[in-house]
N, C-alpha and C positions, 0 to 999 in steps of 0.2 A: 504494500500500500504506499502511495507517494503522499508524503506530508506537504503542508504548505510551503515551507522552505526548500522544497525541491529534494530533500533526501527521503530515504525509504524507512520503514519501520523495521526493526530487527525481525528475522525470519521466526524467531521464537514467540513473537508476540502475537502473531496471526492465529486466530481460533480461540483467543482468550475468553473467558467466561467467568461469571461470579454467582454467588450464591446470596441470596436474600429471602428471608422467611420469618415472620413473627406470626402471622396468623393468616387465614384464608380472608383475602379483602375482595369485597364485591366491586370496589372502584378504586383506582390508584389514589394514594392520598388520603386514605381512610383515616389513619391515626389522627391527622390534623383536622380533617374535614367533619369528622364524627363531631367536633365540638363547635362546628359552624352551623348555627341555627338556621334551619330552612334549606341546606344543602342536600344534594341527594344521599351523600353519605350518612349525615345526621338523621333523615328520615329512615334509612335502611337501619341503622343503629336503634333508633327508637323502636322500630317494629321487631327486631329481633333480638335486643339485648336490654332494652329499657332506656331508661334516662341516663345520660352521661354524669349525673350527679351520684348514681347508684352503682354504675357499671361503665367503668372507663376502659383506656388503655392498659393501665395497670393490671386488669383483671384478665385482658388477653395474654400478657406475659405468663401468667400462670398456666394458661389453657396449652401454650405451646409445648407439645411433648414429643415432636419428632417420632412419632409412632412410625413404623415402617421407613425410616430414614437409613439408607445403605449407603453411606458415602464412599466405600471401595468400589461398589459396583457402578455409582454413579461417574467417578474419576475414570474408570475404565472405559465408560461410554465416551466421555469427553476426549480422553486420549486417542480412541478409535477414529474420531472426527478430525485429528490432526492437532488437538489443542496441546499446546506446549507450556502455557502459563494458565495457572488457576488462581483467580483472586477472590478471597472469600470477604464477606462483608462482617468487619468486626463490631461496628455500630454504625446504626442509621442515625436520622434526626430525631429519631424517638428516645435517644438516650439509653436504650437497653443493649448491654455489652454481651456480645456472643462468645466471651471467652471467660477464663477465671480471673476477671478483672480486680485488680485492687483499687481501681478508680473509683468505685462505688459498688454497693452490693445488689443492685439491680442488674443481674448478669445471668446469663444460661446455667452457670453451676449452681447458683443460688435459688433460682426461681425458674420455673418452666420445665425444659428437659432435664436440668440438674445434670448436665455435662459440658465439658469444654468443645464447643462446636467448632471453633477456629482451630484448636489443637488436633481434634479429630480429621478436620478436612486437611489440615498440613500434613498430618501423618499419612493419610491416603494419597495425597498428590506426590509428597515425596517417594512414597512406596513404588509409584509408577513412573517415576523419573521426571515428573513435571516441575517447573519452577512454581513457586508459591509468593504469593503476596497477600495483603490485607488492605481493606478501605475502610476509613473511618470518617464518618461525617458529623462527628459530635460538635463542630464549632458552630453548626446551625440549629443545635437544639434549643437555646434559649428563644429564638426568633420562631422556630417552626411549632413549638408546643404551646405559644402564648394563649391560643383560644381555648386550652384546657382550664386556664384560670378564670375564664369568664362565667356567664351565666344566661339562661334564655331572657330575651327582652320582652317577649309576649307569651300568652297562654298560662295553663295551669302551674308551670314550674318557673314561672317569670321570678327572676332574682336570686333563685336557689342556685348556689354555685355548682359548677362541674367538679369531678373528681381531682383535677388539678389544683384544686386549692386545698386540698387535704395535707395534713402535716403527719409526722410519725406519731403524736399524741392520738390522733383520730384513728389509728389501728389498733388501739387495745381491742383484743377480744376478736380481731378480723384475720383472715388467712394472711394478711400481709403485716402483722405485728411486727414490730422492730424495724420496718422498712420506712424510709422517709419518702413520700412520693415527690416531694420537692426536688429529690435527687434525680428521680426519673423525668420529671415534666420540666426540670429547670425552675429557677426561683420565680416567684411571683412579680409580675411587673409592678413599678411603683404606681400608685393610685392617688 
């Protein structure tokens, strides 16, 4: 592939792929837009999961189980297509780390699949002789999840804050006790 400056990409870069999965999304951008009152993602969320003040993104992280995930088989398939580089998603704008992160406890070892997803991808890729990399999009977390700190403006839930407004103290007796949602969603914006 020719780049804009006239040079070519390294041969090992062609056929690269990545991995991103936190939950089944009906529409791209669901984690952000499920908090945007009136959006199609918000409407879908209400219909299938309830109001985002009661069931939000944090709850999806616990439901991500990786049932039937077979990284060795998947990497073999990628290699057969000519893939020479595999890039795993270590953290998207959602603030959830997919490795045994020391950055914060909202990670795949502590919540959800209870395993080091990035480490598993790395081992599978290296076993097949593929180059391995990670992608981290954490820098956009603060901006991306700001809608989680809002509330409906109209309707029966008007003024009820979404779950992005919750703190560690609110988790007492909940499945997420001891975890601070502010670490997942990013800090509340100034009001």
